[in-house]
C-alpha positions in Angstrom: -5.4 -37.5 31.8 -7.6 -34.6 32.8 -4.5 -32.5 33.5 -3.1 -33.2 30.1 -6.4 -32.2 28.4 -6.5 -29.0 30.5 -2.9 -28.2 29.6 -3.5 -28.7 25.9 -6.6 -26.5 25.9 -4.7 -23.8 27.7 -1.8 -24.1 25.3 0.5 -25.0 28.3 0.1 -21.5 29.7 1.3 -19.8 26.5 -2.2 -18.3 25.9 -2.3 -16.8 29.3 1.0 -15.0 28.6 -0.3 -13.6 25.3 -3.5 -12.3 26.9 -2.4 -8.6 26.3 -2.9 -9.1 22.5 -6.3 -8.2 21.1 -8.7 -10.9 19.9 -7.4 -12.4 16.6 -10.8 -11.9 15.1 -10.2 -8.1 15.3 -7.5 -8.6 12.7 -10.1 -9.4 10.1 -12.5 -6.6 11.1 -9.9 -3.7 11.2 -11.2 -0.3 10.3 -10.9 0.6 6.5 -9.0 3.7 7.4 -6.2 1.7 9.0 -6.0 -0.7 6.0 -5.9 2.2 3.5 -3.2 4.0 5.5 -1.2 0.7 5.7 -1.6 0.1 1.9 -0.5 3.7 0.9 2.4 3.8 3.2 3.6 0.3 2.3 3.6 1.3 -1.4 5.8 4.3 -0.7 7.9 2.3 1.7 8.5 -0.5 -0.8 9.9 1.9 -3.4 12.3 3.4 -0.8 13.2 0.0 0.6 14.0 -1.2 -2.9 17.0 1.2 -2.9 18.5 -0.5 0.1 17.9 -4.2 -0.5 19.4 -6.6 -2.9 17.5 -7.4 -6.1 15.9 -10.8 -6.3 14.4 -10.2 -9.7 10.9 -9.2 -10.5 9.7 -10.2 -7.1 11.6 -7.6 -5.2 9.0 -4.9 -5.2 6.0 -7.2 -4.4 8.0 -8.9 -1.7 8.9 -5.5 -0.1 5.3 -4.3 -0.4 3.7 -7.4 1.1 6.3 -7.6 4.0 5.7 -3.9 4.8 2.0 -4.2 4.6 1.9 -7.2 6.9 4.1 -5.4 9.4 1.9 -2.3 9.3 -1.3 -4.3 9.7 0.1 -6.4 12.5 1.4 -3.4 14.5 -2.0 -1.7 14.1 -3.7 -4.9 15.4 -1.2 -5.6 18.2 -1.4 -2.0 19.6 -5.1 -1.3 18.9 -5.7 -0.5 22.5 -2.9 2.0 22.8 -4.1 5.5 23.2 -1.4 8.2 22.7 -2.3 11.6 24.2 -2.3 14.5 21.9 -2.9 12.3 18.8 -6.1 11.8 16.9 -7.1 8.1 17.3 -8.6 7.8 13.8 -5.7 9.1 11.7 -2.5 10.0 13.5 -2.2 7.0 15.8 -2.7 4.5 13.0 -0.1 6.4 10.9 2.4 6.3 13.8 1.8 2.6 14.4 2.0 1.9 10.6 5.4 3.6 10.4 6.6 1.8 13.5 5.6 -1.6 12.1 7.0 -0.9 8.7 10.3 0.2 10.3 10.7 -3.1 12.2 9.8 -5.1 9.1 12.1 -3.0 6.8 15.0 -3.7 9.1 14.3 -7.5 8.9 14.0 -7.4 5.1 17.2 -5.4 4.8 19.0 -7.9 7.0 17.9 -10.9 4.9 18.2 -9.3 1.4 21.2 -7.1 1.8 23.1 -6.0 -1.3 26.4 -7.5 -2.0 29.4 -5.2 -1.2 32.7 -6.0 -3.0 
């Protein structure tokens, strides 16, 4: 019984494999500069992404914006400890991580909401 409780509290070893990720509490205490960069870039990206995805009515633009924003914030959180030489850690690295996260998210959105080709 003790082994089962230990396995449950450890998440059956899954938590040990995810130890490279930062603390989830850091997601809520992200720097305002990173949030504002993600918000601005997601707005521009949602307009561009709207040209390549199918229309699902009035929810297309907010759906694209929220998906890109979540992708940008998650990439900034997941790679918070990455230091890229020759880039400023306060502006340029978050911009690069934001664009990388938005690219992955945009590809997923385009895959699920592709336009109909006849």
